[in-house]
C-alpha positions as CSV (number, residue, x, y, z in Angstrom):
1,M,65.2,-78.6,-64.9
2,T,62.4,-76.4,-64.7
3,R,60.0,-76.7,-62.4
4,I,56.6,-76.5,-62.2
5,N,54.2,-75.1,-59.8
6,L,50.9,-77.1,-60.3
7,L,48.6,-75.9,-57.3
8,P,46.2,-73.4,-57.2
9,W,48.3,-70.6,-55.9
10,R,46.0,-67.7,-57.0
11,D,42.8,-69.7,-54.6
12,L,45.0,-69.7,-52.1
13,L,46.1,-65.9,-52.7
14,R,42.5,-65.0,-52.9
15,K,41.6,-66.9,-49.8
16,E,44.6,-65.2,-48.0
17,R,43.5,-61.8,-48.7
18,E,39.5,-62.2,-47.8
19,R,40.7,-63.6,-44.5
20,E,42.9,-60.6,-43.8
21,F,40.1,-58.5,-45.1
22,F,37.3,-59.9,-43.0
23,T,39.9,-60.1,-40.0
24,L,40.1,-56.4,-40.4
25,A,36.6,-55.7,-41.0
26,G,36.3,-57.8,-37.9
27,G,37.5,-55.6,-36.0
28,A,37.2,-52.5,-37.5
29,A,33.4,-53.3,-36.6
30,F,34.4,-54.7,-33.1
31,F,36.3,-50.9,-32.7
32,M,33.3,-49.1,-33.9
33,V,30.9,-51.3,-31.4
34,L,33.0,-50.6,-28.7
35,V,33.0,-47.0,-29.3
36,I,29.3,-46.8,-29.9
37,V,29.0,-48.7,-26.3
38,Y,31.4,-45.8,-24.8
39,V,29.5,-42.9,-26.6
40,H,26.4,-44.2,-25.6
41,F,27.1,-44.7,-21.9
42,H,29.2,-41.8,-21.7
43,M,26.1,-39.8,-23.0
44,S,23.6,-41.9,-20.6
45,G,26.2,-40.5,-17.5
46,V,26.1,-36.9,-19.0
47,I,22.2,-37.0,-19.3
48,E,22.1,-38.4,-15.9
49,T,24.4,-35.7,-14.4
50,Q,22.2,-33.0,-16.0
51,N,18.9,-34.9,-14.7
52,Q,20.6,-34.4,-11.3
53,R,21.8,-30.9,-11.8
54,N,18.5,-29.9,-13.3
55,T,16.6,-31.6,-10.0
56,Y,18.9,-29.6,-7.7
57,L,18.2,-26.5,-9.5
58,Q,14.1,-27.0,-9.6
59,Q,14.8,-27.9,-5.3
60,Q,17.0,-24.8,-5.0
61,I,14.3,-22.8,-7.2
62,K,11.3,-24.0,-4.8
63,L,13.7,-22.6,-2.0
64,V,14.2,-19.5,-3.5
65,E,10.6,-19.3,-4.2
66,N,9.4,-20.2,-0.6
67,K,12.0,-17.3,0.7
68,I,10.3,-14.7,-1.9
69,K,6.8,-15.6,-0.6
70,D,8.4,-15.0,3.3
71,I,9.8,-11.7,1.5
72,R,6.5,-10.9,0.5
73,E,4.8,-11.6,3.6
74,L,7.1,-9.8,5.5
75,E,6.7,-6.5,3.2
76,K,3.0,-6.9,3.8
77,Q,3.8,-6.6,7.2
78,K,6.0,-3.7,7.0
79,S,3.8,-1.8,4.7
80,Q,0.9,-2.6,7.1
81,L,3.0,-1.8,10.5
82,L,3.7,1.9,8.4
83,A,0.4,2.5,7.9
84,R,-0.6,2.0,11.1
85,M,2.5,4.3,12.3
86,K,1.2,6.8,9.9
87,V,-2.2,6.3,11.1
88,I,-1.3,7.1,15.1
89,E,1.3,9.9,13.9
90,E,-1.8,11.5,12.1
91,L,-3.8,10.7,15.3
92,Q,-1.6,12.3,17.6
93,G,-0.6,15.3,15.5
94,Q,-4.4,15.7,15.4
95,R,-5.0,16.1,19.1
96,P,-4.1,19.5,19.9
97,Q,-6.1,20.5,16.6
98,M,-9.3,19.6,17.9
99,V,-8.3,21.9,21.0
100,H,-7.3,24.7,19.0
101,L,-10.4,24.1,17.0
102,F,-12.9,24.8,19.6
103,D,-11.0,27.0,21.3
104,E,-10.9,29.6,18.4
105,L,-14.7,28.8,17.5
106,V,-15.2,30.3,20.9
107,K,-13.3,33.0,20.8
108,A,-14.4,33.8,16.7
109,M,-17.9,33.7,17.9
110,P,-19.7,37.2,17.9
111,D,-22.3,37.9,20.2
112,G,-26.1,36.8,18.4
113,V,-24.7,34.0,16.7
114,Y,-25.0,30.2,18.2
115,L,-24.3,26.9,16.2
116,T,-26.5,23.9,15.9
117,S,-23.9,21.8,14.3
118,V,-20.1,21.2,13.5
119,K,-18.9,18.7,10.9
120,Q,-15.4,18.1,10.1
121,T,-13.7,16.2,7.3
122,G,-9.9,16.3,7.3
123,S,-9.0,19.9,7.8
124,S,-12.5,21.3,6.2
125,V,-14.9,22.2,8.7
126,E,-18.6,23.0,7.8
127,L,-20.6,25.1,10.3
128,Q,-24.3,25.2,10.7
129,G,-26.0,27.9,13.0
130,V,-28.3,30.6,13.6
131,A,-27.3,34.7,13.3
132,Q,-29.5,37.1,14.6
133,S,-28.7,39.1,11.3
134,N,-26.4,38.8,8.3
135,A,-23.6,41.4,10.2
136,R,-23.6,38.8,12.7
137,V,-22.1,36.3,9.9
138,S,-20.1,38.9,8.6
139,A,-18.4,39.5,12.1
140,L,-17.6,35.6,12.5
141,M,-16.2,35.2,9.2
142,R,-13.9,38.1,10.0
143,N,-13.2,36.7,13.3
144,I,-12.1,33.3,11.5
145,D,-9.8,35.4,8.9
146,A,-7.9,36.6,11.7
147,S,-7.7,33.5,13.5
148,Q,-4.3,31.8,13.6
149,W,-5.5,28.4,13.5
150,L,-9.0,29.0,11.4
151,G,-9.1,30.5,7.7
152,D,-10.5,30.8,4.1
153,P,-14.2,31.0,5.4
154,K,-16.6,30.6,2.6
155,L,-20.3,31.3,3.1
156,N,-22.7,28.7,1.8
157,V,-26.0,29.3,2.5
158,I,-27.8,32.3,4.7
159,Q,-31.4,31.8,4.8
160,A,-34.1,34.6,6.5
161,L,-36.1,33.2,9.1
162,G,-39.7,34.3,8.7
163,G,-41.1,36.4,12.0
164,N,-42.7,33.4,13.4
165,K,-45.9,35.4,15.6
166,G,-46.9,33.3,18.5
167,K,-48.6,34.6,21.8
168,N,-46.3,34.0,25.4
169,K,-48.5,32.4,27.5
170,G,-47.4,34.6,30.3
171,A,-47.4,37.7,28.4
172,K,-50.3,40.3,28.4
173,K,-53.0,40.3,25.8
174,G,-52.1,41.8,22.5
175,V,-48.5,41.0,23.0
176,T,-46.7,38.8,20.6
177,N,-43.2,37.3,20.4
178,V,-41.7,37.7,16.8
179,Q,-38.2,35.7,16.1
180,K,-36.3,37.2,13.4
181,G,-32.6,35.8,12.1
182,S,-31.2,34.0,9.6
183,T,-29.7,30.5,9.2
184,F,-26.2,30.1,7.6
185,I,-23.9,27.4,6.4
186,L,-20.3,27.9,6.4
187,N,-17.3,26.4,5.3
188,L,-13.9,27.0,6.6
189,K,-10.3,25.5,6.9
190,Q,-8.1,24.6,9.8
191,K,-4.6,25.5,9.6
192,T,-1.7,23.1,10.9
193,T,1.2,25.2,12.1
194,K,3.6,22.8,13.3
195,G,5.7,25.5,15.0
196,D,3.2,26.6,16.9
197,D,2.3,23.1,18.1
198,A,6.1,22.6,19.1
199,D,5.9,26.0,21.0
200,T,2.5,25.1,23.0
201,G,3.7,21.7,23.9
202,A,7.1,23.1,24.9
203,T,5.3,25.4,27.0
204,N,3.4,22.8,28.7
205,T,6.0,20.6,29.7
206,P,6.7,20.6,33.5
207,K,10.4,22.3,33.1
208,A,8.5,25.3,31.5
209,A,6.0,25.5,34.0
210,A,8.5,25.6,36.6
211,A,10.4,28.1,34.9
212,K,7.4,30.5,34.8
213,R,7.2,29.9,38.1
214,R,10.5,31.1,39.1
215,P,10.0,34.5,38.9
216,K,7.0,34.5,40.9
217,K,8.8,32.7,43.6
218,A,11.7,35.8,43.3
219,A,9.3,38.5,43.3
220,T,7.2,37.2,46.5
221,R,10.7,36.7,48.4
222,A,11.8,40.4,47.1
223,K,8.6,41.5,48.4
224,R,9.0,39.6,51.9
225,G,12.4,41.1,52.4
226,K,11.4,44.7,51.5
227,A,8.6,44.2,54.1
228,G,11.4,42.9,56.8
229,K,13.5,45.7,56.4
230,K,10.3,48.2,56.4
231,S,9.5,46.6,59.9
């Protein structure tokens, strides 16, 4: 006997498929929501971690900048101290040069010449004075050339003085004073010889002075011994 199914099986099958589809779609949507939430929280954590790293790096950069400022200040102080030490060394090196300058000027000055002004700028020296004649100035320049501590003399100006005639109060009538000569401006260079400074410094030490005295003492003792034998 043939059975005929009169129920709406197609509608039931369609509803079953629709239920399965919505279930799968809901599961997929829920899974996507979970993925989105996970990615959101993960990226938020990464951003927060990076922000913390950035703040840490900024703090370290500020510390390094402060250290760099301190180092620059120390370098400035170091350069200032080195400059002061250099100035002090230059002044200490120039102390004997001033003594040599005046000593050599006295030795080089011929008769009939006297100075009215001495100016020194570094190693350059300007002399202003009065000489009885041009030959005296030439003699002064030759002496400067022959000096150990002075050299390179250059005569800038030489001007003859006019004969200033005037009566002396204590002189007889008709006797007059006639002043002749010439003014000059002379430039020269001061030599610096470190070896000579070292030698002169070494000879001025107490040991060197004692060494100089020993031969004299030995000579006096020898003389006394000879005098005693003769007696």
